[in-house]
C-alpha positions as CSV (number, residue, x, y, z in Angstrom):
1,M,49.4,1.1,-17.3
2,N,49.7,2.8,-14.0
3,S,49.1,1.1,-10.7
4,D,45.8,2.8,-10.0
5,I,44.3,1.4,-13.2
6,K,45.7,-2.0,-12.5
7,N,44.2,-2.0,-9.0
8,A,40.8,-0.8,-10.3
9,L,40.8,-3.6,-12.9
10,K,41.8,-6.1,-10.3
11,D,39.1,-5.0,-7.9
12,A,36.5,-5.1,-10.8
13,L,37.6,-8.6,-11.7
14,I,37.4,-9.8,-8.1
15,L,33.9,-8.3,-7.8
16,L,32.9,-10.0,-11.1
17,I,34.1,-13.4,-9.8
18,I,32.3,-13.0,-6.5
19,T,29.1,-12.0,-8.2
20,L,29.4,-14.9,-10.6
21,F,29.9,-17.4,-7.8
22,A,27.2,-15.9,-5.7
23,G,24.7,-16.2,-8.6
24,L,25.7,-19.8,-9.2
25,A,25.4,-20.6,-5.5
26,L,21.9,-19.1,-5.3
27,G,20.8,-20.9,-8.4
28,F,22.1,-24.2,-7.0
29,V,20.4,-23.6,-3.6
30,H,17.1,-22.7,-5.5
31,E,17.2,-25.9,-7.5
32,I,17.9,-28.2,-4.5
33,T,15.1,-26.5,-2.4
34,L,12.5,-26.2,-5.1
35,K,11.4,-29.8,-5.0
36,P,11.0,-30.0,-1.2
37,I,9.0,-26.8,-1.3
38,E,6.7,-28.1,-4.0
39,E,6.3,-31.3,-2.1
40,Q,5.5,-29.4,1.1
41,K,2.9,-27.3,-0.7
42,K,1.3,-30.5,-2.2
43,A,1.2,-32.1,1.2
44,E,-0.5,-29.0,2.7
45,V,-3.1,-29.1,-0.1
46,E,-3.7,-32.8,0.5
47,R,-4.2,-32.2,4.3
48,S,-6.6,-29.3,3.8
49,C,-8.6,-31.2,1.2
50,S,-8.6,-34.4,3.2
51,A,-10.0,-32.5,6.2
52,V,-13.2,-31.9,4.3
53,F,-13.2,-35.1,2.2
54,P,-11.6,-37.7,4.6
55,D,-12.9,-40.7,2.6
56,E,-11.6,-39.7,-0.8
57,E,-8.5,-41.1,-2.4
58,G,-7.0,-38.0,-4.0
59,F,-7.4,-34.5,-5.3
60,S,-6.7,-32.7,-8.5
61,H,-6.5,-28.9,-9.2
62,V,-9.3,-27.5,-11.2
63,A,-7.2,-25.6,-13.8
64,G,-8.5,-22.7,-15.8
65,F,-11.9,-22.6,-14.3
66,M,-11.7,-19.1,-12.9
67,D,-10.2,-17.7,-16.2
68,A,-13.4,-17.9,-18.1
69,D,-15.1,-14.5,-18.5
70,D,-18.6,-15.8,-17.7
71,V,-17.4,-17.6,-14.6
72,R,-15.6,-14.5,-13.3
73,E,-18.8,-12.5,-13.8
74,Q,-20.9,-15.1,-12.0
75,I,-18.6,-15.3,-9.1
76,S,-18.1,-11.6,-8.8
77,A,-21.9,-11.2,-8.6
78,L,-21.9,-13.7,-5.7
79,T,-18.9,-12.4,-3.7
80,F,-18.3,-8.8,-4.4
81,D,-20.6,-7.3,-1.7
82,N,-19.6,-9.4,1.2
83,G,-15.8,-9.4,1.0
84,I,-15.5,-12.9,-0.3
85,S,-12.7,-14.1,-2.6
86,I,-12.3,-17.6,-4.1
87,G,-8.9,-19.3,-4.1
88,N,-7.8,-22.6,-5.5
89,I,-10.4,-25.3,-6.3
90,Y,-9.7,-29.0,-6.3
91,Y,-11.7,-32.0,-7.4
92,A,-12.2,-34.8,-4.8
93,L,-11.6,-38.2,-6.4
94,D,-12.7,-41.6,-5.3
95,D,-10.6,-44.7,-5.7
96,S,-11.7,-45.1,-9.3
97,G,-10.7,-41.5,-10.2
98,N,-14.3,-40.3,-10.4
99,R,-15.1,-36.8,-9.2
100,T,-17.2,-36.8,-6.1
101,G,-17.0,-33.2,-5.1
102,Y,-15.1,-29.9,-4.9
103,A,-12.7,-28.6,-2.2
104,I,-12.9,-24.8,-2.5
105,E,-10.7,-22.3,-0.8
106,V,-12.7,-19.3,0.3
107,T,-11.5,-16.2,2.1
108,S,-13.6,-13.5,3.9
109,A,-12.1,-10.1,4.4
110,E,-14.8,-9.3,6.9
111,G,-13.7,-11.2,9.9
112,Y,-13.5,-9.2,13.1
113,G,-9.7,-9.6,13.4
114,G,-8.8,-9.9,9.7
115,D,-9.1,-12.4,6.9
116,I,-10.7,-15.8,7.6
117,K,-9.6,-18.5,5.1
118,V,-11.5,-21.7,5.0
119,M,-11.5,-24.9,2.9
120,C,-15.0,-26.0,2.1
121,G,-15.9,-29.4,0.8
122,V,-19.1,-29.7,-1.4
123,T,-20.2,-32.9,-3.1
124,T,-21.1,-32.9,-6.8
125,D,-24.8,-33.0,-5.7
126,G,-24.5,-30.0,-3.5
127,V,-24.0,-31.4,0.0
128,L,-21.7,-29.5,2.3
129,R,-19.4,-32.2,3.6
130,G,-17.5,-30.0,5.9
131,V,-15.2,-27.0,6.4
132,S,-11.6,-26.7,7.6
133,I,-10.1,-23.4,8.9
134,L,-6.9,-22.5,7.2
135,E,-6.3,-19.0,8.6
136,I,-8.1,-17.1,11.4
137,S,-7.1,-14.3,13.8
138,E,-10.4,-13.5,15.6
139,T,-10.8,-12.4,19.2
140,A,-9.8,-15.0,21.8
141,G,-12.8,-16.5,23.7
142,L,-15.2,-15.1,21.0
143,G,-14.5,-15.4,17.3
144,M,-11.7,-17.9,17.9
145,K,-14.4,-20.3,19.1
146,A,-15.3,-20.8,15.4
147,G,-13.4,-24.1,15.3
148,N,-15.3,-25.5,18.2
149,V,-18.7,-23.9,17.6
150,L,-19.2,-23.4,13.9
151,V,-17.2,-26.1,12.2
152,P,-19.0,-29.1,13.9
153,Q,-22.3,-27.7,12.7
154,L,-21.1,-27.3,9.1
155,H,-21.1,-31.0,8.3
156,N,-23.2,-33.0,5.8
157,I,-25.7,-30.2,5.2
158,S,-28.1,-30.5,2.2
159,A,-29.1,-27.0,1.5
160,D,-28.6,-24.3,-1.2
161,H,-27.7,-21.7,1.4
162,I,-27.4,-21.5,5.2
163,T,-28.3,-18.9,7.7
164,F,-27.5,-18.5,11.4
165,T,-29.6,-17.8,14.5
166,K,-29.0,-16.7,18.1
167,T,-32.0,-18.4,19.5
168,G,-31.4,-22.1,18.6
169,S,-31.4,-23.6,15.1
170,T,-34.6,-25.2,13.9
171,S,-33.6,-26.6,10.5
172,E,-30.7,-28.2,8.7
173,S,-29.9,-25.0,6.9
174,E,-29.7,-23.0,10.1
175,I,-26.7,-22.9,12.5
176,D,-26.2,-21.5,15.9
177,A,-24.1,-18.3,16.1
178,I,-21.1,-17.9,18.3
179,S,-22.4,-16.0,21.3
180,G,-21.0,-12.5,21.2
181,A,-19.3,-13.0,17.8
182,T,-21.9,-12.1,15.2
183,V,-19.2,-10.7,12.8
184,T,-17.3,-14.0,12.8
185,T,-20.4,-16.0,12.4
186,T,-21.6,-13.9,9.5
187,A,-18.2,-14.2,7.8
188,F,-18.4,-18.0,8.1
189,V,-22.0,-18.1,6.7
190,N,-20.9,-16.0,3.7
191,I,-17.9,-18.2,3.1
192,V,-20.0,-21.4,3.1
193,N,-22.7,-19.9,0.9
194,A,-20.1,-18.7,-1.6
195,A,-18.7,-22.2,-1.7
196,L,-22.1,-23.7,-2.3
197,D,-22.7,-21.2,-5.1
198,V,-19.4,-21.8,-6.7
199,S,-19.9,-25.6,-6.6
200,G,-23.2,-25.0,-8.4
201,I,-21.4,-22.9,-11.1
202,I,-18.9,-25.7,-11.6
203,S,-21.6,-28.3,-12.0
204,A,-23.5,-26.0,-14.4
205,E,-20.3,-25.6,-16.5
206,G,-20.2,-29.3,-16.9
207,G,-17.8,-30.0,-14.1
208,A,-15.3,-27.4,-15.4
209,S,-13.5,-30.1,-17.4
C-alpha cells in the first residue's frame, strides 16, 4: 500500500473519529440542556396564565382540542377574515383541581406594526377575567399604549362580544379606543372576541375533555 493511500485512510479515520466525538458531544449537550429548556417553557406558561388567572392554583394544557375537524371548522369560521389565529389553550384549575376557566393564546396578524400575541383568560361561564400581552411591536406613543390603555379595561367583563368607541364607553361590553391607534384597538377587540368565541366552543364540546 503506497503512502498516498495510507495518508488518505489516515485522514478519513481522523475525520470519522472527530465526527463521532462531535456527535456524541452534541447529544450530551442536548440532553443536559433539554430539561432546563422545558422547565423554562413551563415557567413562562405559568407566568402568562397566572397573569390572567392570578387566583388559580395551576394550569393544564388542553390537548387535542384543536385536532377535531368540527372544532377546526368552527374556529376557522370565527377567525379567518380578521387575521386571528389560536395558539395553545390551558385549563385554569382551582385548589381542588376543578376547571374554572380557559387561558387562550390568540394572535392577530393585523397589528399596525406586526403580530400581536395575547393571553386571554375566560371563565367557564364566559366572563373575561383579563388579558396579558405576550408579543407586540406597535408604534411608540400610539399602539404601544395598549398595555396601559386597553389591558386595564379588559378585566372582569361579562359579555359575549366587545366593541370599542372613540367617544367614551357607555356599557360593559364597550371599551375606549387608543387615541390615534384604531388599527391596534381593532386587533385587540378581534383577539378578545375570538377568545370569547373559542371558550364558548370548548364549553359546548363538554369542556374538551
